[in-house]
Each structure stands twice: as structure tokens, then as C-alpha cells.
MOPAC internal coordinates of N, CA, C and O (Angstrom, degrees):
PM7 1SCF
backbone

  N    0.0000 0     0.00 0     0.00 0    0    0    0
  C    1.4392 1     0.00 0     0.00 0    1    0    0
  C    1.4862 1   105.16 1     0.00 0    2    1    0
  O    1.2310 1   122.79 1   -34.85 1    3    2    1
  N    1.3684 1   112.26 1   145.15 1    3    2    1
  C    1.4307 1   117.12 1  -179.07 1    5    3    2
  C    1.5309 1   105.67 1  -129.55 1    6    5    3
  O    1.2310 1   121.58 1   -40.43 1    7    6    5
  N    1.3052 1   114.59 1   139.57 1    7    6    5
  C    1.5421 1   121.45 1   170.06 1    9    7    6
  C    1.4732 1   113.93 1  -112.65 1   10    9    7
  O    1.2310 1   122.58 1   -45.34 1   11   10    9
  N    1.3447 1   112.66 1   134.66 1   11   10    9
  C    1.3622 1   120.66 1   173.65 1   13   11   10
  C    1.6004 1   111.73 1  -112.81 1   14   13   11
  O    1.2310 1   124.04 1   -44.31 1   15   14   13
  N    1.4388 1   109.86 1   135.69 1   15   14   13
  C    1.4088 1   110.42 1  -174.75 1   17   15   14
  C    1.5682 1   100.92 1  -132.75 1   18   17   15
  O    1.2310 1   120.13 1   -63.87 1   19   18   17
  N    1.4724 1   117.36 1   116.13 1   19   18   17
  C    1.2740 1   121.56 1   172.55 1   21   19   18
  C    1.5408 1   119.74 1   -87.50 1   22   21   19
  O    1.2310 1   120.47 1   -22.49 1   23   22   21
  N    1.2074 1   116.71 1   157.51 1   23   22   21
  C    1.5460 1   122.31 1   178.61 1   25   23   22
  C    1.4799 1   110.45 1  -155.66 1   26   25   23
  O    1.2310 1   119.96 1   -15.71 1   27   26   25
  N    1.3101 1   117.68 1   164.29 1   27   26   25
  C    1.5053 1   119.88 1   173.88 1   29   27   26
  C    1.4339 1   117.95 1   101.06 1   30   29   27
  O    1.2310 1   121.98 1   176.82 1   31   30   29
  N    1.4611 1   113.82 1    -3.18 1   31   30   29
  C    1.5288 1   113.52 1   173.77 1   33   31   30
  C    1.5301 1   111.46 1   -74.70 1   34   33   31
  O    1.2310 1   123.41 1    -1.61 1   35   34   33
  N    1.3115 1   111.06 1   178.39 1   35   34   33
  C    1.4449 1   119.22 1   179.40 1   37   35   34
  C    1.5967 1   117.79 1   155.08 1   38   37   35
  O    1.2310 1   122.65 1    18.51 1   39   38   37
  N    1.2106 1   112.53 1  -161.49 1   39   38   37
  C    1.5748 1   119.01 1  -178.76 1   41   39   38
  C    1.5778 1   110.89 1  -101.45 1   42   41   39
  O    1.2310 1   119.71 1   -49.15 1   43   42   41
  N    1.1937 1   118.17 1   130.85 1   43   42   41
  C    1.4322 1   123.95 1  -171.76 1   45   43   42
  C    1.5926 1   107.28 1  -143.92 1   46   45   43
  O    1.2310 1   118.87 1   -33.64 1   47   46   45
  N    1.3118 1   119.76 1   146.36 1   47   46   45
  C    1.4390 1   121.95 1   176.43 1   49   47   46
  C    1.5179 1   109.09 1   -85.79 1   50   49   47
  O    1.2310 1   121.10 1   -21.83 1   51   50   49
  N    1.3240 1   115.51 1   158.17 1   51   50   49
  C    1.4689 1   119.64 1   175.42 1   53   51   50
  C    1.5663 1   113.44 1   -48.89 1   54   53   51
  O    1.2310 1   121.95 1   -46.45 1   55   54   53
  N    1.3131 1   113.87 1   133.55 1   55   54   53
  C    1.4936 1   114.44 1  -177.93 1   57   55   54
  C    1.5134 1   115.67 1    92.64 1   58   57   55
  O    1.2310 1   124.16 1   171.26 1   59   58   57
  N    1.2661 1   109.61 1    -8.74 1   59   58   57
  C    1.4963 1   114.73 1  -172.72 1   61   59   58
  C    1.4541 1   112.81 1   -85.69 1   62   61   59
  O    1.2310 1   116.78 1    -3.84 1   63   62   61
  N    1.3417 1   123.73 1   176.16 1   63   62   61
  C    1.4043 1   128.62 1   172.85 1   65   63   62
  C    1.4611 1   122.10 1  -117.69 1   66   65   63
  O    1.2310 1   117.57 1   -27.00 1   67   66   65
  N    1.1720 1   122.23 1   153.00 1   67   66   65
  C    1.4915 1   125.97 1   172.58 1   69   67   66
  C    1.5430 1   108.83 1  -146.90 1   70   69   67
  O    1.2310 1   122.50 1   -27.76 1   71   70   69
  N    1.2330 1   112.81 1   152.24 1   71   70   69
  C    1.5869 1   120.58 1  -179.85 1   73   71   70
  C    1.5537 1   103.07 1  -122.79 1   74   73   71
  O    1.2310 1   120.55 1   -60.59 1   75   74   73
  N    1.2150 1   116.56 1   119.41 1   75   74   73
  C    1.5062 1   126.74 1   170.25 1   77   75   74
  C    1.5184 1   111.07 1   -92.29 1   78   77   75
  O    1.2310 1   121.90 1   -43.15 1   79   78   77
  N    1.3705 1   113.97 1   136.85 1   79   78   77
  C    1.4289 1   121.81 1   174.88 1   81   79   78
  C    1.4724 1   114.32 1  -114.32 1   82   81   79
  O    1.2310 1   117.86 1   -31.24 1   83   82   81
  N    1.2477 1   121.67 1   148.76 1   83   82   81
  C    1.5865 1   125.69 1   174.41 1   85   83   82
  C    1.3959 1   101.61 1  -135.74 1   86   85   83
  O    1.2310 1   123.63 1   -59.72 1   87   86   85
  N    1.3600 1   110.64 1   120.28 1   87   86   85
  C    1.6087 1   114.35 1   178.06 1   89   87   86
  C    1.5281 1   102.61 1  -111.27 1   90   89   87
  O    1.2310 1   121.85 1   -48.86 1   91   90   89
  N    1.3405 1   114.07 1   131.14 1   91   90   89
  C    1.3659 1   124.00 1   174.00 1   93   91   90
  C    1.5973 1   119.96 1   -94.11 1   94   93   91
  O    1.2310 1   118.66 1   -42.80 1   95   94   93
  N    1.2257 1   120.16 1   137.20 1   95   94   93
  C    1.5008 1   117.01 1  -178.73 1   97   95   94
  C    1.4585 1   109.23 1  -143.42 1   98   97   95
  O    1.2310 1   116.06 1    -4.78 1   99   98   97
  N    1.2571 1   125.08 1   175.22 1   99   98   97
  C    1.3905 1   128.40 1  -177.87 1  101   99   98
  C    1.5093 1   121.22 1    92.64 1  102  101   99
  O    1.2310 1   115.81 1    61.11 1  103  102  101
  N    1.3204 1   125.56 1  -118.89 1  103  102  101
  C    1.4589 1   120.82 1  -179.94 1  105  103  102
  C    1.4890 1   109.28 1   -70.52 1  106  105  103
  O    1.2310 1   123.61 1    -6.48 1  107  106  105
  N    1.3771 1   110.68 1   173.52 1  107  106  105
  C    1.3721 1   116.12 1  -173.65 1  109  107  106
  C    1.4716 1   114.46 1   -51.36 1  110  109  107
  O    1.2310 1   118.62 1   -42.97 1  111  110  109
  N    1.2904 1   120.23 1   137.03 1  111  110  109
  C    1.4389 1   120.33 1  -174.95 1  113  111  110
  C    1.5878 1   110.79 1   -81.17 1  114  113  111
  O    1.2310 1   124.19 1   -86.20 1  115  114  113
  N    1.2474 1   109.57 1    93.80 1  115  114  113
  C    1.4608 1   118.97 1  -177.34 1  117  115  114
  C    1.4277 1   113.20 1  -140.21 1  118  117  115
  O    1.2310 1   119.56 1   -69.41 1  119  118  117
  N    1.2739 1   118.44 1   110.59 1  119  118  117
  C    1.5159 1   118.46 1  -168.49 1  121  119  118
  C    1.4417 1   114.42 1  -137.54 1  122  121  119
  O    1.2310 1   121.60 1   -27.13 1  123  122  121
  N    1.4000 1   114.55 1   152.87 1  123  122  121
  C    1.5291 1   116.96 1  -178.25 1  125  123  122
  C    1.6083 1    99.01 1   -85.23 1  126  125  123
  O    1.2310 1   118.97 1   134.69 1  127  126  125
  N    1.2808 1   119.57 1   -45.31 1  127  126  125
  C    1.3944 1   120.57 1   175.42 1  129  127  126
  C    1.4946 1   113.63 1  -157.81 1  130  129  127
  O    1.2310 1   123.10 1   -24.59 1  131  130  129
  N    1.3863 1   111.67 1   155.41 1  131  130  129
  C    1.4571 1   116.39 1   173.17 1  133  131  130
  C    1.4765 1   110.51 1  -134.89 1  134  133  131
  O    1.2310 1   120.79 1   -18.71 1  135  134  133
  N    1.3968 1   116.09 1   161.29 1  135  134  133
  C    1.3524 1   109.77 1  -177.51 1  137  135  134
  C    1.4897 1   104.14 1   178.19 1  138  137  135
  O    1.2310 1   124.10 1    19.09 1  139  138  137
  N    1.4110 1   109.73 1  -160.91 1  139  138  137
  C    1.4820 1   116.96 1  -171.06 1  141  139  138
  C    1.5575 1   110.76 1  -128.26 1  142  141  139
  O    1.2310 1   119.32 1   -37.29 1  143  142  141
  N    1.2583 1   118.90 1   142.71 1  143  142  141
  C    1.4647 1   124.47 1   168.35 1  145  143  142
  C    1.4481 1   105.87 1  -123.08 1  146  145  143
  O    1.2310 1   118.53 1   -18.16 1  147  146  145
  N    1.2628 1   120.42 1   161.84 1  147  146  145
  C    1.4138 1   128.28 1   177.42 1  149  147  146
  C    1.5314 1   112.00 1  -138.88 1  150  149  147
  O    1.2310 1   121.99 1   -30.24 1  151  150  149
  N    1.3490 1   113.80 1   149.76 1  151  150  149
  C    1.5018 1   120.11 1   177.16 1  153  151  150
  C    1.4289 1   113.84 1  -144.10 1  154  153  151
  O    1.2310 1   122.14 1   -62.26 1  155  154  153
  N    1.1871 1   113.51 1   117.74 1  155  154  153
  C    1.5426 1   123.90 1  -174.75 1  157  155  154
  C    1.5048 1   100.00 1   -92.58 1  158  157  155
  O    1.2310 1   119.56 1   -17.61 1  159  158  157
  N    1.3875 1   118.45 1   162.39 1  159  158  157
  C    1.4506 1   126.33 1   176.56 1  161  159  158
  C    1.4863 1   110.92 1   -60.88 1  162  161  159
  O    1.2310 1   121.40 1   -53.26 1  163  162  161
  N    1.3847 1   114.92 1   126.74 1  163  162  161
  C    1.4954 1   125.07 1   175.39 1  165  163  162
  C    1.4643 1   109.02 1    69.94 1  166  165  163
  O    1.2310 1   118.85 1  -155.14 1  167  166  165
  N    1.2990 1   119.79 1    24.86 1  167  166  165
  C    1.4832 1   124.41 1   176.07 1  169  167  166
  C    1.4189 1   108.74 1  -133.09 1  170  169  167
  O    1.2310 1   122.19 1   -26.56 1  171  170  169
  N    1.4102 1   113.41 1   153.44 1  171  170  169
  C    1.5287 1   119.45 1   177.30 1  173  171  170
  C    1.4086 1   115.30 1   -72.76 1  174  173  171
  O    1.2310 1   118.83 1   -29.00 1  175  174  173
  N    1.2777 1   119.84 1   151.00 1  175  174  173
  C    1.4636 1   120.68 1   172.22 1  177  175  174
  C    1.4241 1   119.26 1   -62.62 1  178  177  175
  O    1.2310 1   119.39 1   -40.99 1  179  178  177
  N    1.2139 1   118.77 1   139.01 1  179  178  177
  C    1.4217 1   117.23 1  -161.77 1  181  179  178
  C    1.6951 1   104.42 1  -133.37 1  182  181  179
  O    1.2310 1   118.51 1   -36.30 1  183  182  181
  N    1.2396 1   120.44 1   143.70 1  183  182  181
  C    1.4004 1   123.25 1   177.73 1  185  183  182
  C    1.5576 1   108.10 1   -79.40 1  186  185  183
  O    1.2310 1   122.16 1   -55.12 1  187  186  185
  N    1.3890 1   113.46 1   124.88 1  187  186  185
  C    1.4476 1   117.95 1  -176.41 1  189  187  186
  C    1.5698 1   110.70 1   -96.87 1  190  189  187
  O    1.2310 1   122.63 1   131.69 1  191  190  189
  N    1.2556 1   112.57 1   -48.31 1  191  190  189
  C    1.5770 1   116.23 1   176.63 1  193  191  190
  C    1.4533 1   108.25 1  -165.34 1  194  193  191
  O    1.2310 1   120.39 1   -29.51 1  195  194  193
  N    1.3323 1   116.85 1   150.49 1  195  194  193
  C    1.4709 1   120.14 1   175.91 1  197  195  194
  C    1.6448 1   105.23 1  -140.98 1  198  197  195
  O    1.2310 1   126.60 1   -16.24 1  199  198  197
  N    1.4348 1   104.91 1   163.76 1  199  198  197
  C    1.5336 1   110.76 1   174.27 1  201  199  198
  C    1.6019 1   106.28 1  -135.43 1  202  201  199
  O    1.2310 1   120.71 1   -38.05 1  203  202  201
  N    1.1821 1   116.25 1   141.95 1  203  202  201
  C    1.4472 1   119.96 1   179.14 1  205  203  202
  C    1.5039 1   113.49 1   -88.93 1  206  205  203
  O    1.2310 1   116.37 1   -17.49 1  207  206  205
  N    1.3286 1   124.50 1   162.51 1  207  206  205
  C    1.4870 1   122.82 1  -179.61 1  209  207  206
  C    1.6166 1   105.31 1   -60.71 1  210  209  207
  O    1.2310 1   118.00 1   160.45 1  211  210  209
  N    1.2788 1   121.42 1   -19.55 1  211  210  209
  C    1.4244 1   121.45 1   176.59 1  213  211  210
  C    1.3686 1   119.68 1   -85.83 1  214  213  211
  O    1.2310 1   122.39 1   174.91 1  215  214  213
  N    1.4185 1   113.02 1    -5.09 1  215  214  213
  C    1.4762 1   119.64 1  -179.91 1  217  215  214
  C    1.4613 1   119.51 1    97.50 1  218  217  215
  O    1.2310 1   120.19 1  -177.62 1  219  218  217
  N    1.3432 1   117.25 1     2.38 1  219  218  217
  C    1.4307 1   122.88 1  -178.28 1  221  219  218
  C    1.5257 1   105.91 1   -80.59 1  222  221  219
  O    1.2310 1   121.93 1   -45.14 1  223  222  221
  N    1.3033 1   113.90 1   134.86 1  223  222  221
  C    1.4562 1   125.31 1  -179.60 1  225  223  222
  C    1.5339 1   114.25 1  -108.54 1  226  225  223
  O    1.2310 1   120.39 1   -21.71 1  227  226  225
  N    1.2777 1   116.86 1   158.29 1  227  226  225
  C    1.5360 1   124.04 1  -176.00 1  229  227  226
  C    1.6259 1   100.71 1  -151.40 1  230  229  227
  O    1.2310 1   124.87 1   -41.59 1  231  230  229
  N    1.2641 1   108.26 1   138.41 1  231  230  229
  C    1.4604 1   118.79 1  -178.92 1  233  231  230
  C    1.6137 1   109.76 1  -134.45 1  234  233  231
  O    1.2310 1   120.90 1   -34.78 1  235  234  233
  N    1.3348 1   115.88 1   145.22 1  235  234  233
  C    1.4471 1   118.68 1   166.69 1  237  235  234
  C    1.5900 1   103.84 1   -69.32 1  238  237  235
  O    1.2310 1   122.63 1   -25.82 1  239  238  237
  N    1.3495 1   112.56 1   154.18 1  239  238  237
  C    1.3473 1   122.16 1  -177.24 1  241  239  238
  C    1.5925 1   111.89 1   -59.31 1  242  241  239
  O    1.2310 1   120.88 1   140.53 1  243  242  241
  N    1.2676 1   115.92 1   -39.47 1  243  242  241
  C    1.4425 1   117.95 1  -174.11 1  245  243  242
  C    1.4483 1   115.10 1   -67.13 1  246  245  243
  O    1.2310 1   119.72 1   166.75 1  247  246  245
  N    1.3365 1   118.15 1   -13.25 1  247  246  245
  C    1.5003 1   120.83 1  -168.60 1  249  247  246
  C    1.5195 1   104.01 1  -118.61 1  250  249  247
  O    1.2310 1   117.09 1   178.75 1  251  250  249
  N    1.3485 1   123.14 1    -1.25 1  251  250  249
  C    1.5414 1   123.87 1  -174.74 1  253  251  250
  C    1.5945 1   106.65 1   -71.38 1  254  253  251
  O    1.2310 1   122.63 1   -53.69 1  255  254  253
  N    1.2922 1   112.57 1   126.31 1  255  254  253
  C    1.4821 1   120.59 1   179.14 1  257  255  254
  C    1.4829 1   114.66 1    95.45 1  258  257  255
  O    1.2310 1   119.62 1   177.95 1  259  258  257
  N    1.4126 1   118.32 1    -2.05 1  259  258  257
  C    1.3431 1   133.81 1   179.31 1  261  259  258
  C    1.4986 1   118.94 1  -117.74 1  262  261  259
  O    1.2310 1   122.46 1   141.59 1  263  262  261
  N    1.3007 1   112.89 1   -38.41 1  263  262  261
  C    1.4321 1   116.78 1  -171.54 1  265  263  262
  C    1.5343 1   108.06 1  -122.84 1  266  265  263
  O    1.2310 1   120.70 1   -34.54 1  267  266  265
  N    1.3260 1   116.27 1   145.46 1  267  266  265
  C    1.4235 1   115.33 1   179.72 1  269  267  266
  C    1.6047 1   108.34 1  -138.37 1  270  269  267
  O    1.2310 1   124.58 1   -48.84 1  271  270  269
  N    1.3073 1   108.82 1   131.16 1  271  270  269
  C    1.4684 1   116.29 1  -177.93 1  273  271  270
  C    1.5362 1   107.01 1  -103.21 1  274  273  271
  O    1.2310 1   123.55 1   -37.47 1  275  274  273
  N    1.3218 1   110.80 1   142.53 1  275  274  273
  C    1.5395 1   118.57 1  -175.61 1  277  275  274
  C    1.4958 1   111.09 1  -149.31 1  278  277  275
  O    1.2310 1   120.03 1    -6.46 1  279  278  277
  N    1.2850 1   117.56 1   173.54 1  279  278  277
  C    1.4855 1   119.40 1  -179.73 1  281  279  278
  C    1.5189 1   110.21 1  -147.95 1  282  281  279
  O    1.2310 1   122.23 1   -30.28 1  283  282  281
  N    1.3473 1   113.33 1   149.72 1  283  282  281
  C    1.4373 1   122.87 1   178.09 1  285  283  282
  C    1.4494 1   105.06 1  -121.79 1  286  285  283
  O    1.2310 1   118.35 1   -82.81 1  287  286  285
  N    1.4920 1   120.76 1    97.19 1  287  286  285
  C    1.4029 1   118.22 1  -173.12 1  289  287  286
  C    1.6250 1   112.04 1   -67.70 1  290  289  287
  O    1.2310 1   122.22 1   149.67 1  291  290  289
  N    1.4342 1   113.35 1   -30.33 1  291  290  289
  C    1.4678 1   112.77 1  -179.30 1  293  291  290
  C    1.5911 1   111.08 1   -65.33 1  294  293  291
  O    1.2310 1   121.10 1   148.92 1  295  294  293
  N    1.2752 1   115.49 1   -31.08 1  295  294  293
  C    1.5809 1   123.00 1   177.88 1  297  295  294
  C    1.4676 1   110.70 1   -90.81 1  298  297  295
  O    1.2310 1   117.25 1   176.08 1  299  298  297
  N    1.1619 1   122.84 1    -3.92 1  299  298  297
  C    1.5979 1   125.03 1  -174.23 1  301  299  298
  C    1.5059 1   111.29 1    48.44 1  302  301  299
  O    1.2310 1   124.22 1  -136.18 1  303  302  301
  N    1.3601 1   109.50 1    43.82 1  303  302  301
  C    1.4777 1   115.15 1  -176.65 1  305  303  302
  C    1.4929 1   110.25 1  -127.06 1  306  305  303
  O    1.2310 1   118.96 1   -34.18 1  307  306  305
  N    1.3350 1   119.59 1   145.82 1  307  306  305
  C    1.4361 1   129.37 1   163.80 1  309  307  306
  C    1.3940 1   115.90 1  -109.33 1  310  309  307
  O    1.2310 1   117.56 1   -28.67 1  311  310  309
  N    1.2230 1   122.25 1   151.33 1  311  310  309
  C    1.5391 1   123.69 1  -172.40 1  313  311  310
  C    1.5471 1   104.29 1  -131.33 1  314  313  311
  O    1.2310 1   124.60 1   -25.31 1  315  314  313
  N    1.3668 1   108.78 1   154.69 1  315  314  313
  C    1.5805 1   118.39 1   170.15 1  317  315  314
  C    1.4820 1   104.90 1  -132.79 1  318  317  315
  O    1.2310 1   123.13 1   -75.53 1  319  318  317
  N    1.4649 1   111.60 1   104.47 1  319  318  317
  C    1.4836 1   109.03 1   172.74 1  321  319  318
  C    1.4852 1   107.78 1   -90.58 1  322  321  319
  O    1.2310 1   122.42 1   -51.01 1  323  322  321
  N    1.3350 1   112.97 1   128.99 1  323  322  321
  C    1.5134 1   119.73 1  -179.26 1  325  323  322
  C    1.4332 1   113.57 1  -116.25 1  326  325  323
  O    1.2310 1   117.05 1   -63.13 1  327  326  325
  N    1.3571 1   123.22 1   116.87 1  327  326  325
  C    1.3843 1   130.70 1  -176.63 1  329  327  326
  C    1.4759 1   109.08 1  -114.74 1  330  329  327
  O    1.2310 1   119.86 1   -21.56 1  331  330  329
  N    1.2906 1   117.86 1   158.44 1  331  330  329
  C    1.4199 1   123.84 1   172.77 1  333  331  330
  C    1.5256 1   112.13 1    59.83 1  334  333  331
  O    1.2310 1   123.18 1  -137.62 1  335  334  333
  N    1.3226 1   111.51 1    42.38 1  335  334  333
  C    1.4772 1   113.99 1  -163.21 1  337  335  334
  C    1.6879 1   106.70 1   -70.76 1  338  337  335
  O    1.2310 1   122.52 1   -29.04 1  339  338  337
  N    1.3062 1   112.78 1   150.96 1  339  338  337
  C    1.4836 1   119.84 1   176.77 1  341  339  338
  C    1.5473 1   112.78 1  -122.28 1  342  341  339
  O    1.2310 1   120.50 1   -15.45 1  343  342  341
  N    1.2176 1   116.64 1   164.55 1  343  342  341
  C    1.3986 1   115.84 1  -176.80 1  345  343  342
  C    1.5560 1   114.33 1   -62.22 1  346  345  343
  O    1.2310 1   122.46 1   153.10 1  347  346  345
  N    1.4038 1   112.89 1   -26.90 1  347  346  345
  C    1.4821 1   122.06 1   176.70 1  349  347  346
  C    1.5291 1   110.15 1   -60.69 1  350  349  347
  O    1.2310 1   118.98 1   159.68 1  351  350  349
  N    1.3661 1   119.55 1   -20.32 1  351  350  349
  C    1.4416 1   121.72 1  -172.18 1  353  351  350
  C    1.5444 1   107.65 1   -90.56 1  354  353  351
  O    1.2310 1   117.00 1  -179.72 1  355  354  353
  N    1.2762 1   123.32 1     0.28 1  355  354  353
  C    1.5171 1   135.94 1   173.36 1  357  355  354
  C    1.5920 1   104.28 1   -57.29 1  358  357  355
  O    1.2310 1   118.87 1   -70.38 1  359  358  357
  N    1.2567 1   119.77 1   109.62 1  359  358  357
  C    1.3722 1   124.67 1   178.43 1  361  359  358
  C    1.5442 1   112.69 1  -163.67 1  362  361  359
  O    1.2310 1   116.88 1    -3.86 1  363  362  361
  N    1.2783 1   123.54 1   176.14 1  363  362  361
  C    1.4121 1   130.57 1   157.02 1  365  363  362
  C    1.4711 1   108.09 1   -84.69 1  366  365  363
  O    1.2310 1   117.35 1   -53.62 1  367  366  365
  N    1.3031 1   122.65 1   126.38 1  367  366  365
  C    1.4635 1   126.33 1  -177.03 1  369  367  366
  C    1.5658 1   106.34 1  -103.70 1  370  369  367
  O    1.2310 1   120.33 1   -52.19 1  371  370  369
  N    1.2735 1   116.98 1   127.81 1  371  370  369
  C    1.4694 1   118.51 1  -178.27 1  373  371  370
  C    1.5150 1   106.75 1  -121.65 1  374  373  371
  O    1.2310 1   121.47 1   -44.76 1  375  374  373
  N    1.3572 1   114.78 1   135.24 1  375  374  373
  C    1.4416 1   126.33 1   178.12 1  377  375  374
  C    1.5096 1   105.37 1   -91.38 1  378  377  375
  O    1.2310 1   121.08 1   -37.71 1  379  378  377
  N    1.3775 1   115.53 1   142.29 1  379  378  377
  C    1.4087 1   121.49 1   178.93 1  381  379  378
  C    1.6323 1   106.91 1  -134.86 1  382  381  379
  O    1.2310 1   119.72 1   -18.94 1  383  382  381
  N    1.2978 1   118.14 1   161.06 1  383  382  381
  C    1.4040 1   128.32 1   179.95 1  385  383  382
  C    1.5578 1   103.33 1  -144.33 1  386  385  383
  O    1.2310 1   122.95 1   -53.26 1  387  386  385
  N    1.3576 1   111.96 1   126.74 1  387  386  385
  C    1.6316 1   114.15 1   165.54 1  389  387  386
  C    1.4837 1   110.27 1  -105.06 1  390  389  387
  O    1.2310 1   122.58 1   -70.93 1  391  390  389
  N    1.3322 1   112.66 1   109.07 1  391  390  389
  C    1.4205 1   125.80 1  -177.03 1  393  391  390
  C    1.5175 1   107.96 1   -54.90 1  394  393  391
  O    1.2310 1   120.87 1   -46.81 1  395  394  393
  N    1.3060 1   115.95 1   133.19 1  395  394  393
  C    1.4923 1   123.17 1  -177.78 1  397  395  394
  C    1.5032 1   115.09 1   -63.75 1  398  397  395
  O    1.2310 1   122.47 1   133.89 1  399  398  397
  N    1.3254 1   112.88 1   -46.11 1  399  398  397
  C    1.5073 1   122.70 1  -172.79 1  401  399  398
  C    1.6120 1   111.31 1   -91.42 1  402  401  399
  O    1.2310 1   119.73 1   136.97 1  403  402  401
  N    1.1940 1   118.11 1   -43.03 1  403  402  401
  C    1.5054 1   120.77 1  -173.86 1  405  403  402
  C    1.6632 1   109.81 1   -88.35 1  406  405  403
  O    1.2310 1   121.94 1   161.16 1  407  406  405
  N    1.3144 1   113.89 1   -18.84 1  407  406  405
  C    1.4739 1   120.43 1  -171.96 1  409  407  406
  C    1.5190 1   111.64 1    62.51 1  410  409  407
  O    1.2310 1   114.87 1  -162.10 1  411  410  409
  N    1.2612 1   127.32 1    17.90 1  411  410  409
  C    1.2600 1   133.52 1  -178.84 1  413  411  410
  C    1.5823 1   109.78 1   -78.96 1  414  413  411
  O    1.2310 1   116.43 1   -48.02 1  415  414  413
  N    1.2298 1   124.39 1   131.98 1  415  414  413
  C    1.5701 1   123.82 1   169.10 1  417  415  414
  C    1.3873 1   111.30 1   -93.25 1  418  417  415
  O    1.2310 1   117.87 1   -60.22 1  419  418  417
  N    1.2749 1   121.66 1   119.78 1  419  418  417
  C    1.4376 1   127.62 1   168.75 1  421  419  418
  C    1.4790 1   111.79 1   -99.49 1  422  421  419
  O    1.2310 1   124.27 1   -26.00 1  423  422  421
  N    1.3188 1   109.41 1   154.00 1  423  422  421
  C    1.4633 1   123.45 1  -175.52 1  425  423  422
  C    1.5228 1   113.15 1  -127.40 1  426  425  423
  O    1.2310 1   120.22 1   -35.36 1  427  426  425
  N    1.2344 1   117.19 1   144.64 1  427  426  425
  C    1.4501 1   127.14 1   166.57 1  429  427  426
  C    1.4248 1   110.03 1   -82.40 1  430  429  427
  O    1.2310 1   118.90 1    -8.12 1  431  430  429
  N    1.3513 1   119.71 1   171.88 1  431  430  429
  C    1.4533 1   127.57 1  -176.79 1  433  431  430
  C    1.5440 1   109.81 1   -85.62 1  434  433  431
  O    1.2310 1   119.21 1   168.14 1  435  434  433
  N    1.2375 1   119.12 1   -11.86 1  435  434  433
  C    1.5082 1   121.49 1   177.92 1  437  435  434
  C    1.5951 1   112.07 1    94.16 1  438  437  435
  O    1.2310 1   125.47 1   -29.25 1  439  438  437
  N    1.3091 1   107.09 1   150.75 1  439  438  437
  C    1.5015 1   112.93 1   176.54 1  441  439  438
  C    1.5126 1   105.86 1  -133.64 1  442  441  439
  O    1.2310 1   120.30 1   -41.03 1  443  442  441
  N    1.2309 1   117.03 1   138.97 1  443  442  441
  C    1.6416 1   118.69 1  -178.00 1  445  443  442
  C    1.4176 1   113.54 1   -87.21 1  446  445  443
  O    1.2310 1   119.81 1   -48.10 1  447  446  445
  N    1.3643 1   117.96 1   131.90 1  447  446  445
  C    1.4395 1   122.36 1   174.35 1  449  447  446
  C    1.5444 1   105.21 1  -116.41 1  450  449  447
  O    1.2310 1   118.68 1   -55.61 1  451  450  449
  N    1.2423 1   120.13 1   124.39 1  451  450  449
  C    1.4938 1   125.67 1   178.26 1  453  451  450
  C    1.4964 1   106.17 1  -118.98 1  454  453  451
  O    1.2310 1   120.87 1   -56.33 1  455  454  453
  N    1.3418 1   115.95 1   123.67 1  455  454  453
  C    1.4542 1   124.62 1   179.39 1  457  455  454
  C    1.6118 1   107.06 1  -108.17 1  458  457  455
  O    1.2310 1   118.24 1   -64.69 1  459  458  457
  N    1.3722 1   120.95 1   115.31 1  459  458  457
  C    1.2969 1   123.49 1  -170.58 1  461  459  458
  C    1.5546 1   106.51 1  -103.82 1  462  461  459
  O    1.2310 1   123.25 1   -33.50 1  463  462  461
  N    1.3813 1   111.37 1   146.50 1  463  462  461
  C    1.5321 1   111.28 1   177.79 1  465  463  462
  C    1.6076 1   105.59 1  -108.93 1  466  465  463
  O    1.2310 1   120.10 1   180.00 1  467  466  465

């Protein structure tokens, strides 16, 4: 079993920055990919960014050049650095982990990011 705990959400003004963290604990920290989804009110959950165990990254077009996903294996943590934030980035952000051996996808409970104009 893997537990994911997000932190770092909050209220920020347009153009500001936030860094989200997702700490994994529980079973051996071995994953195929980890990353972040977001879901705004009335909208479907969308993939924002992910990073593979090999370090390859992927971003949705709307955040390219503004967001950076990274990981710290020693801390079992994945990060999402968000710069030049826009009101459209306002969402609940969810961390996920695809376990390498079980194939199970684990989710965090989410952290709210609100970008005010």
C-alpha cells in the first residue's frame, strides 16, 4: 500500500508562483510514473504533468514553459513548480503514482490552488 500526501497549495495572485509537493510512503517506492492531475469545478480531471522513473517528463500544452515537474528519490517526493500562474490554473491538484510492480494507481487527496486576479 502506498500513501500520497500533497502539500503546497494555496491562494496566489496572477503571475505568482507555487510549489506543490507529494510525499509517498508505504510500500517500496518503485514507480513507473508519478505526476499531477487537476480538476476545476464542473470540469473533467486532466493530466497536468508527469515524470517517469527514467526521468522523462510530459506536460499538458497549457502549462508548458510555466510548470516544472521533478522528483527527489531520496525523499520519495515529486514536486510541481508552478510559475506565471493564471486564473485558469485554479483547480484541485491531485498527485498520483503508478506502482511499478502491482500496476496500481494511487492517488493523493488533493490540494487546492486558487489564482486570483
